[in-house]
C-alpha positions in Angstrom: 18.4 -38.7 3.2 17.4 -36.5 0.7 13.8 -35.4 -0.1 11.9 -36.2 -3.4 11.1 -33.4 -5.6 7.6 -34.5 -5.4 7.4 -34.7 -1.6 4.8 -32.3 0.0 6.3 -29.7 2.2 5.7 -30.2 6.0 2.4 -28.6 7.2 2.4 -25.7 9.6 -0.3 -23.7 11.4 -2.5 -21.8 9.2 -1.6 -18.0 8.6 -4.2 -15.6 8.5 -3.0 -13.2 5.1 -4.2 -10.0 5.0 -4.2 -8.2 1.6 -3.8 -4.6 1.5 -3.5 -2.1 -1.6 -2.0 1.4 -1.7 -1.4 3.6 -4.3 1.9 6.0 -5.0 -0.1 8.9 -6.6 2.7 10.6 -8.6 2.3 14.1 -9.6 3.4 15.9 -12.7 6.9 17.0 -10.7 7.4 13.0 -9.7 6.3 13.5 -6.2 4.5 10.8 -4.3 1.5 11.6 -2.0 1.6 10.2 1.3 -1.2 10.7 4.0 -0.4 10.7 7.8 -2.6 8.3 9.9 -4.9 9.9 12.4 -4.9 9.6 16.3 -6.8 6.4 17.5 -5.8 4.3 14.7 -2.9 1.6 14.6 0.5 3.3 13.6 -1.2 6.8 14.6 1.2 9.4 13.2 2.9 7.8 10.9 2.7 8.6 7.1 1.6 6.0 4.6 0.8 5.5 0.9 -3.0 6.1 0.6 -5.2 2.7 0.5 -6.8 0.0 2.5 -7.7 -3.7 3.0 -9.3 -5.6 0.2 -12.7 -6.8 1.2 -13.5 -10.5 0.7 -14.5 -11.4 -3.1 -13.2 -7.9 -4.4 -10.4 -7.6 -6.8 -7.4 -5.5 -5.6 -8.0 -2.6 -8.4 -11.6 -2.5 -7.2 -10.4 -1.8 -3.6 -8.1 0.6 -4.3 -10.5 2.8 -6.3 -12.9 2.2 -3.5 -10.4 3.4 -0.8 -9.0 6.4 -2.7 -12.7 7.7 -3.4 -13.3 7.1 0.5 -10.0 8.7 1.8 -9.0 11.2 -0.6 -12.5 11.9 -2.5 -10.2 10.8 -5.9 -12.1 9.3 -8.9 -9.6 6.7 -10.4 -9.9 4.5 -13.6 -8.8 1.2 -13.1 -6.8 1.7 -16.6 -4.7 4.1 -14.8 -3.6 1.8 -12.0 -0.3 0.1 -12.7 0.9 -2.7 -10.5 4.1 -1.8 -9.3 5.7 -3.7 -6.1 4.8 -5.3 -3.0 6.0 -6.2 0.2 5.1 -9.0 2.5 5.6 -8.9 6.4 4.7 -11.0 9.4 2.2 -9.6 11.7 2.2 -12.0 14.6 2.4 -15.6 15.2 -0.4 -16.2 13.0 -0.6 -13.2 10.5 0.9 -11.8 7.5 0.4 -8.8 5.4 0.8 -8.6 1.8 0.9 -5.0 0.4 0.5 -4.5 -3.1 1.6 -0.8 -4.5 0.2 0.6 -7.7 1.6 3.6 -9.4 -1.1 6.3 -10.5 -0.6 9.3 -12.5 -3.8 10.4 -13.7 -7.0 11.1 -11.4 -10.1 13.2 -11.1 -10.4 15.8 -8.4 -8.3 17.2 -5.6 -7.1 15.0 -2.9 -8.4 15.8 0.3 -7.6 14.1 3.6 -11.1 12.6 4.3 -9.2 9.7 6.7 -6.3 11.3 7.4 -4.9 13.9 9.7 -2.5 15.5 6.8 -1.5 14.9 3.3 2.2 15.7 1.7 3.7 15.4 -1.6 7.5 14.2 -1.5 9.9 12.9 -3.9 10.6 9.2 -3.5 14.0 9.9 -2.0 12.4 12.1 0.6 10.2 9.1 2.1 13.2 7.8 3.6 13.0 10.8 6.3 9.4 10.1 7.1 8.0 8.0 10.1 6.2 5.0 8.0 4.7 1.9 8.9 7.1 -1.2 8.9 4.9 -2.7 5.5 5.5 0.6 3.5 9.0 1.1 3.9 10.3 -1.4 1.8 8.4 -0.2 -1.1 10.7 3.4 -1.0 13.7 2.0 -2.7 11.6 0.3 -5.5 9.5 3.4 -6.1 12.5 5.4 -6.5 14.0 3.4 -9.5 10.3 3.5 -10.8 9.7 7.2 -11.0 
């Protein structure tokens, strides 16, 4: 027996969705900035695109501007953030992470590792060789095509 197009989907257990934003800061040489997660944090030692969690009642772009200021001491205008790609990943039995990556080519200030062990500039193709969290890894190939 076939289902009607108008039939509701079966109910499943609630899923807690975590919305995270990140920036591919691209310099004049086409390199992206990544930061190394500090000791004591989840995924310590892995390299990631800078960013963080979107707080309740916060727009993704506002969250990314806040995170770039807190993590790197950079000032970024919303008009300089170009939505690029996203990744979606289960984080457990009832959790799910959605990571939105923005490309940014213009900012004020010099990046400083305020919340990271180190910073490094890499061409997108070289990011494949870095140890990165599972949510960041699928973004690399798509970033290569954009830069």
